[in-house]
C-alpha positions in Angstrom: 136.4 124.9 81.0 136.1 121.1 80.4 137.7 120.4 83.8 135.3 122.8 85.5 132.3 121.0 84.0 133.7 117.7 85.0 134.0 119.0 88.6 130.5 120.3 88.5 129.2 116.9 87.2 131.2 115.1 89.9 129.7 117.3 92.6 126.2 116.8 91.1 126.6 113.0 91.2 128.0 113.0 94.7 125.0 115.0 95.9 122.7 112.3 94.6 124.2 109.9 97.1 124.1 112.3 100.1 120.9 112.9 102.1 120.0 116.5 101.7 119.1 116.8 105.4 120.6 115.4 108.6 118.7 113.0 110.8 117.4 115.7 113.2 115.9 117.7 110.3 114.4 114.5 108.9 112.7 113.8 112.2 111.2 117.3 112.1 109.9 116.7 108.6 107.0 114.4 107.6 109.1 111.2 107.1 112.5 109.8 107.3 114.4 110.2 103.9 114.7 107.0 101.8 118.0 106.0 103.4 118.3 102.5 104.7 120.6 103.4 107.5 118.3 106.1 108.8 115.3 103.8 108.4 116.9 100.9 110.4 118.3 103.3 113.1 114.9 105.0 113.7 113.2 101.6 113.6 115.5 100.3 116.4 115.1 103.5 118.4 111.3 103.3 118.1 111.3 99.7 119.4 113.6 100.5 122.3 111.5 103.5 123.4 108.2 101.5 123.2 109.8 98.7 125.2 111.5 100.9 127.8 108.5 100.7 130.2 109.2 97.0 130.8 112.9 97.3 131.4 112.5 100.4 133.6 110.1 98.5 135.8 112.3 95.5 135.8 115.5 97.2 136.8 114.3 100.3 138.7 111.3 98.9 140.5 110.2 101.5 143.1 112.5 104.1 141.5 110.7 103.8 138.2 109.0 107.2 138.3 106.1 108.1 135.8 108.2 110.7 134.1 110.5 108.1 132.6 107.7 106.0 131.0 106.0 109.2 129.8 109.0 110.5 128.0 109.9 107.2 126.4 106.3 106.6 125.3 106.2 110.0 123.7 109.5 109.5 121.9 108.4 106.0 120.7 105.1 107.1 119.3 106.6 110.2 117.8 109.1 108.0 115.9 106.4 105.6 114.9 104.8 108.2 112.6 108.2 108.8 111.0 109.0 105.2 110.1 109.6 104.2 106.5 108.4 100.7 105.6 111.8 99.1 106.2 112.1 100.9 109.5 108.6 99.7 110.5 109.6 96.1 109.8 112.7 96.5 111.9 110.8 98.3 114.7 108.1 95.5 114.9 110.8 92.8 114.7 112.8 94.4 117.6 109.6 94.8 119.6 108.8 91.1 119.1 112.3 90.3 120.5 112.4 92.9 123.3 108.9 91.9 124.6 109.0 88.2 124.0 112.6 86.9 123.7 111.9 84.7 126.8 109.1 82.6 125.3 111.6 79.9 124.1 113.2 79.6 127.5 110.9 76.7 128.4 112.7 74.7 125.7 115.6 74.3 128.2 113.6 71.7 130.1 112.8 69.6 127.1 116.4 69.3 125.8 115.7 71.4 122.7 117.5 74.6 123.6 118.8 74.8 120.1 115.4 75.8 118.9 115.3 79.0 120.9 116.8 81.1 118.0 114.0 79.8 115.9 111.5 81.3 118.3 113.3 84.7 118.1 113.1 84.6 114.3 109.4 83.8 114.4 108.6 86.7 116.7 110.8 89.0 114.7 109.2 88.1 111.4 105.6 88.1 112.7 105.7 91.4 114.6 107.9 92.9 111.9 105.3 92.0 109.3 102.5 93.5 111.5 104.3 96.8 111.8 105.1 96.8 108.1 101.3 96.7 107.5 100.7 99.3 110.2 103.0 101.7 108.4 102.4 100.6 104.8 100.8 104.1 104.1 102.3 107.4 105.3 98.9 108.8 106.1 98.9 109.6 109.8 95.2 108.7 110.2 95.9 105.2 108.8 98.9 104.7 111.1 97.0 106.0 114.1 94.1 103.7 113.5 96.3 100.7 112.8 98.2 101.1 116.1 95.1 101.6 118.2 93.5 98.5 116.7 96.8 96.5 117.1 96.0 95.3 120.6 93.0 93.3 119.1 95.5 91.3 116.9 96.7 88.2 118.7 99.0 85.9 116.6 98.3 82.3 117.6 96.0 83.6 120.4 98.8 85.1 122.4 97.5 88.4 123.6 100.5 89.9 125.4 101.1 92.6 122.8 98.8 95.3 124.2 100.3 98.6 122.9 98.4 100.9 125.3 100.1 99.1 128.2 103.1 101.3 127.3 101.3 103.9 129.3 100.6 101.8 132.4 103.4 103.4 134.4 103.2 106.9 132.8 101.3 110.0 133.9 98.4 109.0 131.5 95.7 106.4 132.0 96.5 103.2 130.0 93.4 102.8 127.8 92.7 102.6 124.1 90.9 105.9 124.3 93.9 107.6 126.0 96.2 106.0 123.4 94.0 107.4 120.6 94.1 110.9 122.2 97.9 110.6 122.8 98.6 109.6 119.2 96.3 112.3 117.8 98.1 114.9 119.9 101.5 113.6 118.6 100.2 113.9 115.0 99.3 117.6 115.6 102.6 118.2 117.4 104.5 116.7 114.5 102.5 118.8 112.0 103.4 122.0 113.9 107.1 121.0 113.9 106.9 120.4 110.1 105.5 123.9 109.7 108.4 125.2 111.9 105.9 126.5 114.5 108.2 125.6 117.3 106.7 127.8 120.0 103.2 126.7 119.2 104.3 123.0 119.2 105.7 123.4 122.7 102.5 125.0 123.9 100.5 122.2 122.4 102.8 119.6 124.1 102.0 121.2 127.4 98.3 121.1 126.6 98.4 117.4 125.8 99.5 116.8 129.4 96.3 118.4 130.7 94.0 117.0 128.0 94.8 113.3 128.5 93.1 111.3 131.3 95.4 111.1 134.3 96.8 107.8 135.6 95.1 108.2 139.0 95.1 105.6 141.7 92.3 103.0 141.7 89.6 103.7 144.3 89.1 100.6 146.3 87.1 99.8 149.4 89.3 98.4 152.1 89.3 94.6 152.0 87.9 93.2 155.2 89.8 89.9 154.7 93.4 89.5 155.7 94.9 87.8 152.6 98.4 86.3 152.4 100.1 86.0 149.0 103.2 83.8 148.7 106.3 83.3 146.7 108.1 79.9 146.4 111.5 79.2 144.9 111.2 75.7 143.3 113.4 75.4 140.2 111.5 74.1 137.2 113.9 71.2 136.7 113.3 69.9 140.2 109.6 70.6 141.0 108.3 67.5 139.1 110.9 65.1 140.4 109.4 62.5 142.7 112.2 62.7 145.3 111.4 66.4 145.8 107.7 65.9 146.4 108.0 65.3 150.2 110.1 68.4 150.6 107.7 70.5 148.6 104.6 69.3 150.5 106.3 70.0 153.8 107.2 73.5 152.7 103.7 74.2 151.7 102.4 72.9 155.0 104.8 75.2 156.8 103.7 78.2 154.8 100.0 77.5 155.7 100.8 77.0 159.4 102.7 80.3 159.5 99.7 82.1 157.9 97.4 80.6 160.5 99.6 81.8 163.3 99.7 85.3 161.8 95.8 85.3 161.8 95.4 85.5 158.1 91.9 84.7 156.7 93.2 83.4 153.3 96.4 81.9 152.1 97.2 81.8 148.4 99.8 79.3 147.1 101.2 79.4 143.5 100.2 77.5 140.4 100.9 73.8 140.8 102.3 74.4 144.3 101.5 70.8 144.8 103.0 69.2 141.7 100.7 66.1 141.5 97.2 65.1 140.8 95.8 66.4 144.1 92.3 65.0 143.7 93.9 61.5 143.8 95.6 62.1 147.1 93.0 61.4 149.8 95.4 61.8 152.8 96.7 65.1 151.6 93.2 66.3 150.9 92.2 65.4 154.4 95.1 67.4 155.8 94.2 70.5 153.8 90.5 70.2 154.7 91.5 70.1 158.3 93.7 73.2 158.0 91.0 75.0 156.2 88.9 75.1 159.4 91.3 77.9 160.4 92.1 79.5 157.1 90.9 79.4 153.5 93.6 77.7 151.4 93.9 78.4 147.6 96.5 76.4 145.8 97.4 75.2 142.3 97.7 71.5 141.5 96.8 69.0 138.7 93.3 67.7 138.4 93.0 64.3 136.8 89.9 62.7 135.4 90.5 59.4 133.6 93.2 60.2 131.0 92.6 64.0 131.1 94.8 66.3 133.0 93.7 69.8 134.0 95.8 72.7 135.3 93.6 73.7 138.2 93.1 75.8 141.3 91.9 74.1 144.5 90.0 76.0 147.2 89.7 74.6 150.7 87.4 76.4 153.1 85.7 75.2 156.3 86.4 71.6 155.5 85.1 71.7 151.9 87.0 71.5 148.6 86.3 73.1 145.2 88.2 72.5 142.0 88.5 75.1 139.2 90.0 74.0 136.0 91.9 76.5 133.8 89.8 77.7 130.8 92.4 79.5 128.7 95.6 77.6 128.0 99.0 79.2 127.0 99.6 78.8 123.2 102.5 76.4 122.6 103.0 76.1 126.3 100.0 74.2 127.5 98.4 73.6 124.2 99.5 73.6 120.5 97.1 75.8 118.6 97.4 73.8 115.4 95.4 71.0 113.8 95.2 67.8 115.9 97.6 65.7 113.8 100.2 68.5 113.7 99.9 69.2 117.4 100.4 65.4 118.2 103.5 65.3 115.9 105.0 68.4 117.6 104.4 67.0 121.1 105.9 63.6 120.2 108.9 64.9 118.3 109.8 67.9 120.5 108.2 67.4 123.9 108.8 63.7 124.6 105.2 62.7 123.9 103.7 65.2 126.4 100.0 65.7 126.1 98.3 69.1 126.0 96.3 70.1 129.1 92.6 69.5 128.8 89.9 72.2 129.2 86.2 72.1 129.9 83.8 74.0 127.8 82.8 77.1 129.7 82.5 80.8 129.0 82.0 81.8 132.7 85.2 82.8 134.6 85.9 80.7 137.6 85.0 82.3 140.9 84.4 81.4 144.6 82.9 83.1 147.6 85.0 83.6 150.8 83.3 85.0 153.8 80.7 86.7 151.6 83.3 88.2 149.2 83.3 87.2 145.6 86.7 86.3 144.1 87.4 85.6 140.4 90.1 82.9 140.0 92.8 83.0 137.3 95.6 80.6 136.7 98.7 82.4 135.3 98.0 83.4 131.7 94.3 83.8 132.4 95.1 86.8 134.6 96.1 88.7 131.5 93.1 87.8 129.4 90.1 90.1 128.7 87.7 87.2 129.4 88.6 87.2 133.1 87.6 90.9 133.4 84.3 91.0 131.4 82.3 91.5 134.5 84.9 93.9 136.1 85.3 91.8 139.2 86.2 93.6 142.4 88.7 90.9 143.4 90.8 88.5 141.4 93.1 85.8 142.7 95.9 84.9 140.3 98.4 82.0 140.7 101.5 81.6 138.5 104.6 79.5 138.0 107.2 81.6 136.3 110.1 79.2 136.8 109.9 78.3 133.1 111.1 81.7 132.1 113.6 82.8 134.8 115.7 84.8 134.5 113.9 87.2 132.1 111.5 90.1 132.0 108.5 87.8 131.7 107.3 88.3 135.3 107.6 92.1 134.9 105.6 92.1 131.7 103.0 89.9 133.3 102.7 92.2 136.3 102.4 95.3 134.0 99.6 93.6 132.0 97.8 92.7 135.2 98.1 96.3 136.3 96.7 97.4 133.0 93.6 95.2 133.5 93.4 96.2 137.2 93.3 99.9 136.3 90.8 99.5 133.5 88.4 97.3 135.5 89.0 98.7 139.0 90.0 95.2 140.1 92.2 94.3 143.0 94.5 91.4 142.1 96.2 89.1 144.6 99.0 87.2 142.9 101.1 84.3 144.2 103.9 82.9 142.2 106.7 80.4 142.0 110.1 81.9 141.1 108.9 85.5 140.8 107.6 88.2 143.2 104.1 87.9 144.8 102.1 91.1 145.0 98.7 92.8 145.4 97.5 95.3 142.8 96.9 98.1 143.3 
């Protein structure tokens, strides 16, 4: 009798350490059981699913069908509502790495490659903490609201975490309203599963596909101008070397002449395609003005005024020149978003005394007129900022230099974010870049 009771007590103790459901049953219930392994696993899976749209586009390109992004988006958002707090922290941290692991790649060109792991830690902790807050309460209304509002939260002013961009390649229109409806539909679907109403949940899943706004093609009037976007391949460690300058200028000249021969109206060269202070080069300006009699030339270069340096776009048309300075600088890339004394110390200690780029006070996006057509002008990071789309421009010219981050998924994420803005504002984007593909959206 005593041995039997001991056996029962032993079984009872063992049962306390075993989850009373398997992981599939847990997913069908309201939350994941309080088990660290399950929490970490579901957190990692959720992050992978919500990051899949970037990697699908990067590796599959034209074979990246909407079905793939739609399925992964559903799975990711479904798991989001199941996350315990630990799983939420792991999920956010993994998203910070999967989306932004490339940010520290620019350190390679300053001899501080050893700091790259620190960048990964920072992104893991910051986005892990954000998701911890998003999932602090189990209430689905709280979690839904937190996630919808998350794309308004920009740590250090860096706005590339736009959660609704997960839908940009799916069957559904990538907007905050669509995201709200999508998440609301998943909450109902999850509730039906919890009640074991499996057939009803499947019917509801089909209804979601018809309720949500479709990701239809942007309606655009045919552009009367023949516009040439370009891609150059100048490695970042060579483009600012003085002995390379003649070769780079000659290459740009050749590209412009080829565009003229092909009867293009506009040629767009990448950001800092001329790696010098172009406004201080009268002979080169004269050449570009002469060429602009046959074609409008838009190119990136430095604009120098006294001791101030601006990352700028130059427009040459019919012998005239315009200069447009970049308004919105990349945090920790072109400017240190910290108090002046701290920013100066960081530049001196880590970046060999490099100065931040200057900006001019202006709230109006740069734009120019070409043959009666209005074109908004964005330099790299600006093309993924809300400020450049406040007036929903019909046309936007974007120039980039992505050699800082190659090889990585950075150009893919940039393109997906541009597509997100293009769809939401019915804007056609012409993008030229160094070290990554040029394209026109849509």
